C-alpha positions as a printed Julia matrix, in Angstrom:
321×3 Matrix{Float64}:
 37.18    9.83   20.96
 34.12    9.45   23.48
 33.35   13.7    23.18
 33.64   13.38   19.51
 31.2    10.3    19.3
 28.49   12.47   21.52
 29.04   15.51   19.43
 28.33   13.37   15.97
 25.47   11.53   17.89
 24.0    15.0    18.96
 24.37   16.22   15.22
 22.57   13.22   13.88
 19.53   13.6    16.35
 19.39   17.33   15.27
 19.16   16.57   11.65
 16.5    14.33   12.24
 14.66   16.73   14.77
 14.12   19.34   12.01
 11.31   16.84   10.72
 10.26   15.74   13.97
 11.92   12.46   13.42
 12.72   10.72   16.56
 15.61    7.8    15.71
 16.67    4.27   17.49
 19.93    3.68   18.47
 20.41    1.45   15.44
 19.12    3.94   13.11
 21.74    6.5    14.76
 24.43    4.16   14.12
 23.43    3.94   10.26
 23.64    7.91    9.67
 26.56    8.53   11.75
 29.1    10.54    9.15
 32.69   11.2     9.36
 33.67   14.56   10.69
 34.94   16.92    8.55
 37.41   18.72   10.62
 39.11   15.89   11.98
 38.1    12.74    9.77
 40.64   10.33   12.01
 38.75   11.32   15.23
 36.55    8.18   15.25
 39.02    5.96   13.64
 38.79    3.38   16.55
 34.95    3.53   16.68
 34.78    2.57   13.05
 36.66   -0.61   13.33
 34.54   -1.97   16.13
 32.08   -4.81   15.65
 28.41   -3.9    15.36
 27.42   -4.61   19.38
 30.38   -2.87   20.62
 29.34    0.32   18.24
 25.9     0.06   19.7
 27.54    0.19   23.09
 29.26    3.14   22.95
 26.33    5.27   21.16
 24.48    4.13   23.9
 26.87    5.42   26.43
 27.4     8.8    24.26
 23.1     8.99   24.64
 23.27    8.6    28.37
 26.05   11.35   28.6
 23.83   13.58   26.39
 20.94   12.65   28.46
 22.72   14.07   31.76
 23.91   16.8    29.98
 19.77   17.65   29.43
 20.45   17.99   25.7
 18.35   14.94   24.45
 15.46   13.0    25.81
 13.81    9.22   24.93
 10.95    7.5    25.34
 11.56    3.87   25.15
 14.0     3.05   22.54
 13.4     6.58   20.94
 15.47    9.59   21.29
 15.25   13.3    20.28
 16.42   16.82   21.37
 15.7    17.83   24.62
 13.76   20.79   22.79
 11.81   18.4    20.67
 10.7    16.39   23.42
  7.24   16.79   22.41
  7.73   14.92   18.97
  8.1    11.58   20.71
  4.48   11.05   21.08
  3.72   12.6    17.85
  6.34   10.56   16.39
  4.15    7.65   16.6
  1.48    9.62   14.49
  3.97   10.55   12.03
  5.17    6.87   11.73
  1.83    5.61   11.0
  1.16    8.33    8.47
  4.79    7.44    6.6
  3.49    3.6     6.8
 -0.02    4.62    5.28
  1.56    6.89    2.52
  4.01    4.28    1.93
  1.16    1.92    0.72
 -0.18    4.94   -1.59
  3.35    5.25   -3.0
  3.02    1.34   -4.2
 -0.26    1.66   -5.46
  0.67    4.6    -7.37
  4.11    2.8    -8.59
  1.55    0.37  -10.27
 -0.48    3.04  -12.23
  2.88    3.71  -14.47
  5.58    0.97  -13.24
  3.93   -1.34  -16.36
  5.56    0.84  -18.79
  8.12   -1.18  -20.46
 10.89    1.82  -20.18
 10.87    1.87  -16.42
 13.22   -0.38  -14.86
 12.77    0.63  -11.02
 10.89    2.88   -8.88
 12.04    4.11   -5.14
 10.26    6.12   -2.89
 12.28    8.94   -1.12
 11.8    11.82    1.56
  9.76   11.82    4.41
  7.96    8.89    3.56
 11.06    6.84    3.0
 12.51    8.22    6.22
  9.25    7.16    8.11
  8.33   10.29    9.44
  5.25   12.17    7.21
  2.58   14.84    7.98
 -0.77   14.72    6.44
 -0.12   16.89    3.48
  3.36   15.48    2.65
  4.18   14.98   -1.11
  5.22   11.17   -2.66
  8.63   11.75   -3.62
  9.68    9.31   -6.33
 13.02    8.33   -7.85
 12.72    6.43  -11.26
 15.23    4.63  -12.99
 14.45    4.48  -16.78
 16.42    1.67  -19.02
 19.31    3.49  -21.27
 17.78    5.97  -24.24
 14.2     6.03  -22.67
 14.21    9.03  -19.92
 12.8    11.93  -22.12
 10.28    9.41  -23.45
  8.87    7.8   -20.16
  8.82   11.39  -18.2
  6.06   12.7   -20.47
  3.87    9.72  -19.9
  4.63    9.57  -16.18
  3.74   13.49  -15.73
  0.45   13.05  -17.89
 -0.54   10.23  -15.78
 -0.23   11.83  -12.63
 -2.17   14.9   -14.21
 -5.03   12.63  -15.08
 -4.9    11.24  -11.26
 -4.8    15.15   -9.99
 -1.32   15.04   -8.21
  0.7    16.44  -10.62
  2.96   19.16   -9.06
  2.98   22.41  -10.63
  5.87   24.82  -11.12
  4.06   27.93   -9.61
  2.95   26.31   -5.75
  2.95   23.48   -3.86
 -0.33   21.06   -3.63
 -0.68   18.93   -0.77
 -0.09   15.23   -1.75
  1.46   16.07   -4.66
  3.47   13.26   -6.71
  6.78   14.49   -7.15
  9.07   12.84   -9.61
 12.19   14.89   -8.45
 15.01   12.23   -9.48
 15.2    10.52  -12.9
 18.17    8.11  -13.81
 19.03    5.91  -16.73
 20.38    2.31  -15.74
 23.28    2.94  -17.18
 24.36    6.14  -15.26
 22.94    5.78  -11.99
 25.85    7.39  -10.55
 25.13   11.01   -9.05
 26.88   13.53  -10.42
 29.48   15.38   -8.37
 27.62   18.42   -8.3
 24.53   16.92   -6.4
 26.97   14.85   -3.95
 26.42   15.96   -0.27
 25.88   14.68    3.12
 22.32   15.51    2.59
 22.2    13.39   -0.67
 24.12   10.75    0.91
 21.23   10.57    3.87
 18.58   10.56    1.11
 20.2     8.05   -0.6
 20.15    5.55    2.36
 16.58    6.34    3.02
 15.48    5.28   -0.43
 13.11    2.27   -0.71
 12.13    0.4    -3.49
  8.55   -0.13   -4.2
  8.86   -1.17   -7.85
 11.48   -3.08   -9.64
 12.51   -5.47  -12.3
 15.9    -5.89  -10.81
 17.65   -6.03   -7.5
 18.28   -2.38   -6.26
 21.95   -3.3    -4.98
 23.16   -1.29   -8.04
 21.92    2.19   -7.43
 23.85    1.84   -3.96
 26.96    0.0    -5.33
 27.59    2.49   -8.07
 27.59    5.44   -5.67
 30.32    4.38   -3.44
 31.05    7.93   -2.59
 28.32    7.6     0.21
 30.47    5.14    2.23
 33.09    8.13    2.52
 30.54   10.03    4.26
 28.31    7.39    5.93
 30.99    4.17    6.6
 28.4     2.42    8.66
 25.81    2.18    5.8
 25.15   -1.56    4.77
 22.87   -1.4     1.56
 22.21   -5.32    1.95
 20.41   -4.81    5.29
 17.8    -2.66    3.69
 14.06   -4.52    3.59
 13.34   -4.84   -0.15
  9.93   -7.01    0.5
  7.97   -3.91   -0.12
  9.01   -3.85   -3.78
  6.53   -5.09   -6.55
  8.6    -7.34   -9.1
  7.05   -8.46  -12.36
  6.74  -12.34  -13.12
  7.9   -12.75  -16.24
  4.94  -15.51  -16.81
  2.51  -13.31  -15.59
 -0.15  -11.54  -17.79
  1.32   -7.97  -17.48
  4.84   -9.47  -17.73
  4.13  -11.32  -21.15
  2.61   -8.2   -22.54
  5.89   -6.11  -21.34
  7.9    -8.89  -22.93
  5.71   -8.42  -26.27
  6.47   -4.63  -26.08
 10.11   -4.82  -25.76
 10.08   -7.32  -28.34
  8.15   -4.76  -30.9
 10.76   -2.19  -29.76
 13.68   -4.21  -30.69
 12.12   -4.95  -34.15
 11.42   -1.38  -34.97
 14.77   -0.64  -33.82
 16.55    0.74  -30.52
 18.46    3.17  -32.48
 15.24    4.81  -33.26
 14.22    5.04  -29.91
 17.32    6.8   -28.71
 16.89    9.52  -31.4
 13.32   10.08  -30.52
 14.19   10.26  -26.72
 17.18   12.9   -27.62
 14.44   14.7   -29.7
 12.07   14.67  -26.82
 14.75   15.71  -24.55
 15.45   18.7   -26.28
 11.99   19.79  -26.62
 11.28   19.23  -22.46
 14.57   21.18  -21.99
 13.25   24.3   -24.14
 10.13   23.85  -22.29
 11.61   23.78  -19.18
 13.98   26.8   -19.82
 11.55   29.68  -18.71
 10.6    28.01  -15.54
 14.1    26.49  -14.56
 15.65   27.68  -11.22
 17.89   24.79   -9.68
 17.0    21.99  -11.6
 20.28   19.98  -12.81
 19.07   17.92  -16.3
 21.27   16.21  -18.88
 20.56   13.54  -21.31
 20.68   10.42  -18.6
 19.75   12.19  -15.5
 17.38   14.94  -14.21
 17.37   16.31  -10.84
 14.31   18.17   -9.91
 14.58   20.74   -6.86
 13.47   24.11   -7.72
 14.33   25.0    -4.33
 18.13   24.94   -2.71
 16.6    22.11   -0.58
 19.85   21.22    0.65
 20.7    24.68    2.26
 17.06   25.35    3.38
 17.69   21.79    5.63
 21.34   22.74    6.51
 19.72   26.18    7.63
 17.11   24.46    9.75
 19.86   22.02   10.87
 22.13   24.52   12.45
 19.06   26.51   14.37
 18.15   22.92   15.72
 21.5    22.96   17.35
 21.7    26.35   18.64
 17.94   26.3    20.47
 19.05   22.92   22.12
 22.58   24.64   23.16
 20.77   28.06   24.47
């Protein structure tokens, strides 16, 4: 078991190393994944108590340190080939915190819209390791039957503030609305599920919400098949802005919802469907790898998963050479 654990710890560090992101032992534990070639190899480890697991990971790190494959500075660990990331890592964490504050401010711009239920930040900012020009990557959850009515408004506001990402190029500090889900369809489609997606999911930070965020993780139970130690209950939700129903904005949104009910929810659903068809036709000439449906949208024009896996492999090769 010890050698297998050393390998898995090394692979977790290699994955984060491509983003210049050192990890603490607790973060390594949270990211440990089941070996695909021998799923039973760490069977005893998964059943250990948390303190026992942390002790075993610490032993694995010391073994990797003895082999010259990893380095550390205090509680932070990374690959030996990335030793110079340990100092800049402090800066990248500070940048991520600053961008997280900015993301909360951005969420206030369009979070008031009554069809938006929750807003999450993902990507490098959620992971806690950002560069100065990194985008803000958002996951937005809307109420059922409202996704394609909500999206044009959000994109329009991003354009008004000068942070809309264009089809043709990547602008620094853009607002990227990569993932859209309706609250009735929070399960990620099977074609999008991977270890990469699982890691992205566990890093999500809720920055706006009218409801608890547990549902998005409980609905995606497939994550636990890949990351058995992930516990969504340990995620800090203090940063999520929640509207009080007695606040002025909360009362206004309540009145808009009441008006929608009077006008007729079926009418909203029909208009949403027409908006979906219109946007589908608009996107068709530009569409590459995006996956869209009536109640979900995944906008990743590049094969991000393949690119990250390739860089992950390079990190491993460079360290073992």
